[in-house]
C-alpha positions as CSV (number, residue, x, y, z in Angstrom):
1,M,8.0,27.8,18.9
2,L,5.3,25.9,17.6
3,S,1.7,26.4,18.8
4,I,-0.1,23.9,21.3
5,E,-2.2,23.4,18.1
6,E,1.1,22.4,16.0
7,R,2.5,20.3,19.1
8,F,-0.8,18.6,19.1
9,S,-1.2,17.8,15.5
10,A,2.7,16.3,15.8
11,A,2.2,14.8,18.9
12,L,-1.0,12.7,17.9
13,H,0.4,11.8,14.2
14,G,3.6,10.6,16.2
15,S,1.8,8.6,18.7
16,A,-0.2,7.2,16.2
17,R,2.7,5.9,13.7
18,A,4.7,4.9,17.0
19,W,1.8,2.7,18.1
20,R,1.5,0.9,14.8
21,L,5.1,0.6,15.0
22,A,4.7,-1.4,18.0
23,I,2.7,-3.8,17.3
24,D,4.4,-4.2,13.7
25,R,7.5,-4.9,15.9
26,R,5.5,-7.6,18.0
27,L,4.0,-9.6,14.7
28,K,6.9,-9.8,13.2
29,H,7.0,-13.9,13.8
30,L,3.9,-13.8,11.7
31,G,5.6,-12.8,9.0
32,L,2.7,-10.1,7.9
33,S,3.2,-6.5,6.8
34,Q,1.5,-3.9,8.7
35,A,-0.8,-3.5,6.0
36,S,-1.8,-6.9,5.7
37,W,-2.4,-7.8,9.5
38,M,-4.4,-4.0,9.6
39,A,-6.5,-5.2,6.9
40,I,-7.5,-8.8,8.5
41,A,-7.7,-7.1,11.6
42,L,-10.2,-4.5,10.2
43,T,-12.3,-7.1,8.3
44,A,-12.4,-9.3,11.6
45,K,-14.0,-6.3,13.3
46,E,-16.8,-5.4,10.6
47,T,-20.1,-6.9,11.3
48,E,-20.8,-7.7,7.7
49,P,-18.2,-8.8,5.1
50,P,-16.8,-5.4,3.6
51,S,-16.1,-4.5,0.4
52,Q,-12.6,-3.7,-0.9
53,T,-13.7,-0.1,-1.0
54,R,-14.8,0.0,2.7
55,L,-11.7,-1.7,4.2
56,A,-9.4,0.7,2.0
57,A,-11.4,3.8,3.4
58,R,-11.0,2.3,7.1
59,A,-7.1,1.7,6.2
60,G,-6.9,4.9,4.9
61,V,-5.5,3.8,1.5
62,E,-6.4,3.7,-2.1
63,D,-8.5,1.1,-3.7
64,P,-5.7,0.2,-5.5
65,T,-3.3,-0.3,-2.7
66,M,-5.8,-2.4,-0.7
67,V,-6.2,-4.5,-3.9
68,A,-3.1,-5.6,-3.7
69,T,-3.1,-6.1,0.4
70,V,-6.0,-8.4,-0.3
71,D,-4.6,-10.2,-3.1
72,R,-1.4,-11.3,-1.3
73,L,-4.0,-12.2,1.6
74,V,-6.3,-14.1,-0.5
75,K,-3.0,-16.1,-1.9
76,A,-1.8,-16.8,1.6
77,G,-4.9,-18.4,2.5
78,Y,-6.4,-16.0,5.1
79,M,-9.0,-14.1,3.1
80,V,-11.7,-14.8,0.5
81,R,-13.6,-12.7,-1.8
82,T,-16.9,-13.5,-2.5
83,P,-19.2,-11.7,-5.1
84,S,-22.2,-9.6,-4.1
85,E,-25.1,-10.4,-4.0
86,T,-26.8,-7.0,-5.0
87,D,-24.1,-5.9,-7.1
88,R,-21.9,-7.8,-9.2
89,R,-18.8,-5.8,-9.4
90,V,-18.3,-5.6,-5.6
91,K,-16.3,-8.3,-3.8
92,L,-17.1,-8.7,-0.2
93,L,-14.0,-9.9,1.8
94,S,-14.3,-12.3,4.8
95,L,-11.4,-14.1,6.9
96,T,-11.0,-18.0,6.4
97,P,-10.2,-20.3,9.4
98,A,-6.9,-19.3,9.0
99,G,-7.4,-15.7,8.8
100,Q,-9.5,-15.7,12.3
101,E,-6.5,-17.7,13.6
102,V,-3.9,-15.0,12.5
103,Y,-6.2,-12.2,13.7
104,Q,-6.6,-13.9,17.2
105,S,-2.8,-13.6,16.8
106,V,-2.7,-10.2,16.3
107,W,-5.4,-9.1,18.6
108,Q,-3.3,-10.8,21.6
109,E,-0.3,-8.9,20.5
110,A,-2.2,-5.6,20.1
111,Q,-3.7,-6.1,23.8
112,A,-0.5,-6.9,25.3
113,V,0.9,-3.9,23.6
114,R,-2.1,-1.8,25.0
115,R,-1.4,-3.3,28.7
116,E,2.4,-2.1,28.2
117,L,1.7,1.2,27.2
118,L,-1.9,2.2,28.9
119,G,-1.4,0.0,32.1
120,H,0.4,2.7,34.3
121,V,-1.8,5.5,32.6
122,D,-4.8,7.4,35.0
123,P,-8.0,5.6,34.3
124,D,-9.6,8.9,34.5
125,M,-7.1,10.2,31.9
126,L,-7.4,7.8,29.4
127,R,-11.2,8.2,29.0
128,N,-10.8,12.0,28.6
129,V,-8.5,11.6,26.2
130,T,-10.3,8.6,24.4
131,H,-13.4,10.9,24.7
132,F,-11.6,13.7,23.1
133,L,-9.9,12.1,20.3
134,E,-13.5,10.4,19.6
135,A,-14.9,14.1,19.2
136,I,-12.2,14.7,17.2
137,Q,-12.3,11.8,14.5
138,A,-16.3,12.7,14.5
139,N,-15.6,16.1,13.3
140,I,-13.0,15.3,10.8
141,E,-15.3,12.5,9.3
142,S,-18.3,15.2,9.2
143,L,-16.1,17.6,7.0
144,P,-17.0,17.9,3.3
């Protein structure tokens, strides 16, 4: 029999994966991989253009993986790289107008999935679970 901690870990991992796949299915018509739409969404949500390294860290992938994803997005006309003014080795990422349009589609579809999956959840439970998950994330990020 699994401990509650093991069940929680499995449920958290499985739910996160299923959530991404549900959004991925809704975005098939855009012809973007999960890595691509996630890179677009993460870039759009940044207050300043992120470096490739920062974007890789936010996406939970290695730098070379993000470089390949960004290469595809640049080639498709959704993203541009600009040199950092403070460090020539660093490339900052931003969305093109076409990338912004794709992000709007991604956001709308993700919002529809959120409404479908969370629309019947008790708001107090959703708030409590969200606070709990945010606390776990903060604990993880504070680990050495």
